[in-house]
C-alpha positions as CSV (number, residue, x, y, z in Angstrom):
1,M,0.0,0.1,0.0
2,L,1.5,3.5,-1.1
3,D,2.2,6.2,1.7
4,H,-0.2,9.0,1.3
5,D,2.9,11.3,0.6
6,L,3.8,9.2,-2.2
7,R,0.7,9.3,-4.2
8,D,-0.5,12.6,-6.2
9,D,-3.8,12.8,-4.2
10,Y,-3.8,16.2,-3.0
11,E,-4.6,19.7,-3.6
12,I,-3.1,23.1,-2.8
13,I,-5.6,25.5,-1.7
14,E,-4.4,28.9,-0.5
15,E,-1.0,27.6,-0.4
16,E,-2.0,24.7,1.9
17,K,-1.7,21.0,0.8
18,I,-4.9,19.3,1.6
19,M,-5.4,15.3,0.9
20,A,-8.1,14.7,-1.7
21,P,-10.2,11.8,-0.6
22,S,-11.1,8.7,-2.8
23,P,-14.4,9.3,-4.4
24,N,-17.5,6.9,-3.7
25,W,-19.2,4.9,-6.3
26,G,-22.2,7.4,-6.9
27,H,-19.4,10.1,-7.2
28,V,-17.6,7.7,-9.8
29,N,-20.9,7.3,-11.5
30,V,-21.6,11.0,-11.9
31,T,-18.1,11.7,-13.2
32,A,-18.3,9.1,-15.8
33,N,-21.6,10.2,-16.9
34,L,-20.5,13.9,-17.6
35,I,-17.5,12.6,-19.5
36,T,-19.6,10.3,-21.5
37,L,-22.2,13.2,-22.3
38,I,-20.4,16.2,-22.4
39,G,-17.0,14.7,-23.5
40,G,-18.6,12.8,-26.1
41,Y,-20.4,15.6,-27.5
42,A,-17.3,17.9,-27.6
43,R,-15.1,14.8,-28.9
44,I,-17.5,13.9,-32.0
45,N,-18.0,17.9,-32.6
46,K,-14.1,18.8,-32.2
47,L,-14.8,21.3,-29.6
48,G,-12.2,20.5,-26.8
49,V,-11.5,17.8,-24.3
50,V,-12.6,16.6,-21.0
51,T,-11.0,15.0,-17.9
52,G,-12.1,13.3,-14.5
53,D,-10.9,13.0,-11.3
54,N,-7.0,12.9,-10.4
55,F,-6.0,15.6,-13.4
56,D,-3.9,18.3,-12.1
57,V,-5.0,21.6,-12.7
58,H,-2.5,24.4,-11.9
59,L,-4.4,27.6,-11.8
60,P,-2.4,31.3,-12.4
61,D,-2.8,32.1,-9.0
62,G,-0.6,29.4,-7.7
63,S,-3.6,26.9,-6.7
64,L,-3.5,23.2,-7.6
65,L,-6.6,21.6,-7.9
66,K,-8.3,18.3,-8.9
67,P,-11.6,19.0,-10.3
68,D,-14.0,16.0,-10.6
69,F,-14.6,17.1,-14.3
70,T,-12.9,19.6,-16.5
71,F,-13.6,20.8,-19.9
72,V,-11.1,22.6,-22.1
73,S,-12.0,24.0,-25.5
74,A,-10.6,23.4,-28.6
75,A,-9.1,26.9,-28.5
76,N,-7.6,26.3,-25.3
77,E,-6.1,22.9,-25.6
78,K,-2.4,24.4,-25.5
79,L,-3.1,24.5,-22.0
80,F,-2.2,21.1,-21.8
81,V,1.6,20.8,-21.0
82,D,2.1,17.1,-20.3
83,Q,-0.7,14.7,-20.9
84,K,1.2,12.0,-19.8
85,Q,1.7,13.6,-16.4
86,N,-1.9,14.5,-16.2
87,T,-1.4,18.3,-15.9
88,L,-3.1,21.3,-17.1
89,H,-1.3,24.9,-16.7
90,G,-4.0,27.5,-17.3
91,V,-7.7,28.2,-16.9
92,P,-10.4,25.4,-18.1
93,D,-13.4,26.5,-19.6
94,M,-15.7,24.5,-17.5
95,V,-15.3,22.7,-14.0
96,A,-17.8,20.4,-12.2
97,E,-17.1,19.2,-8.5
98,I,-19.4,16.6,-6.9
99,F,-20.2,17.0,-3.5
100,S,-18.9,14.4,-1.0
101,R,-19.3,15.0,2.9
102,S,-15.7,15.5,3.5
103,T,-15.1,18.2,0.4
104,M,-18.5,19.9,0.3
105,K,-17.9,22.9,2.4
106,R,-14.4,23.5,0.2
107,D,-16.4,22.9,-3.1
108,V,-19.1,25.8,-2.1
109,G,-16.6,28.0,-0.6
110,I,-12.9,28.4,-1.3
111,K,-12.9,26.2,-4.4
112,K,-15.8,28.3,-6.0
113,D,-13.7,31.6,-5.0
114,I,-10.9,30.4,-6.6
115,Y,-12.3,29.2,-9.8
116,E,-14.0,32.6,-10.0
117,R,-11.0,34.7,-9.4
118,N,-8.9,32.5,-12.1
119,G,-11.7,33.1,-14.7
120,V,-13.2,29.7,-15.1
121,K,-16.5,30.4,-17.3
122,E,-18.7,27.8,-16.0
123,Y,-18.8,25.9,-12.7
124,W,-21.3,23.3,-11.8
125,M,-21.7,22.2,-8.3
126,I,-23.4,18.6,-8.1
127,D,-25.2,17.4,-4.9
128,P,-25.5,13.6,-5.2
129,W,-28.1,13.4,-2.2
130,R,-30.3,16.0,-3.7
131,E,-29.5,15.0,-7.3
132,S,-29.5,18.6,-8.3
133,V,-27.0,20.5,-10.5
134,S,-26.2,24.2,-9.4
135,V,-24.9,26.0,-12.6
136,Y,-22.6,29.2,-11.9
137,L,-21.8,31.4,-14.9
138,L,-19.2,34.0,-14.9
139,R,-19.9,37.4,-15.8
140,D,-17.9,40.6,-15.6
141,G,-15.2,38.5,-13.3
142,K,-17.9,37.2,-11.1
143,F,-20.0,34.0,-10.7
144,F,-23.8,34.3,-10.5
145,L,-26.2,31.5,-10.2
146,D,-27.8,30.7,-13.6
147,E,-30.0,27.9,-12.5
148,I,-30.5,25.1,-10.0
149,Y,-31.7,21.8,-11.7
150,F,-33.2,18.9,-9.9
151,N,-33.6,15.2,-10.8
152,Y,-37.3,15.0,-10.1
153,T,-38.9,11.2,-10.3
154,D,-41.7,10.5,-12.1
155,D,-44.0,10.4,-9.0
156,E,-42.4,13.5,-7.9
157,L,-43.2,15.0,-10.9
158,N,-46.9,14.0,-10.9
159,E,-47.4,15.4,-7.2
160,L,-46.6,18.9,-8.6
161,P,-49.4,21.3,-9.5
162,D,-49.7,21.9,-13.2
163,D,-48.0,25.3,-13.1
164,E,-44.9,24.1,-11.3
165,R,-44.6,21.1,-13.4
166,A,-44.6,23.2,-16.5
167,E,-41.6,25.0,-15.1
168,V,-39.5,22.0,-14.3
169,K,-36.2,22.0,-16.4
170,M,-35.4,18.5,-17.2
171,E,-32.2,19.1,-19.3
172,V,-29.1,21.1,-18.1
173,P,-27.5,23.2,-20.7
174,V,-24.0,23.7,-21.0
175,A,-23.3,27.3,-21.8
176,V,-19.6,26.7,-23.0
177,L,-20.8,24.5,-25.4
178,G,-23.2,26.9,-27.1
179,G,-25.9,25.7,-25.0
180,F,-25.9,21.8,-25.9
181,K,-28.2,20.2,-23.2
182,I,-28.0,16.9,-21.3
183,K,-30.7,15.4,-19.2
184,I,-30.6,15.7,-15.6
185,R,-31.6,12.2,-15.3
186,N,-28.5,11.2,-17.5
187,V,-26.2,13.1,-14.7
188,F,-27.6,10.7,-11.9
189,G,-28.8,7.7,-13.9
190,W,-27.1,4.3,-14.0
191,Y,-28.3,4.1,-17.6
192,F,-29.2,6.7,-20.0
193,E,-32.6,7.6,-21.2
């Protein structure tokens, strides 16, 4: 078994080295779904590349983060310094963090602030317990909450009054991909609809 100091499973936040915990199965599923859905679309259309956990992102302010999901547009692919060493130097177009009990506070606090001040255009905070995606978009150097999307079950949808059900958004647009949309159910599901 490797000693923690020998593995590259840490982040540097505000000049402090913080161990990054191993993800649970639900977390891995959401990451895989994002890579498949967004990454597949980006790859087919030659719009950019995506990465998942354990990919080092060295930001201009000196922070080293390992977002759960990262998208880099084709125009910014020069950010990849060494794909063999899993490193990116610069600012990705989009990142997503999937909450875990040990990282949630950092994801909604300091990491959000770091992504904002470094100029990440789109930030998704994904809550696997509530099955929700909070989408933040960068405008004039600041993140603004664009929308929170919830994965309603069919029973939950049927219980809503007609006017509320009509307002439920079942797809999440990816702003950095020109509004390409993915079904919220496919973010959290085991199989795609």
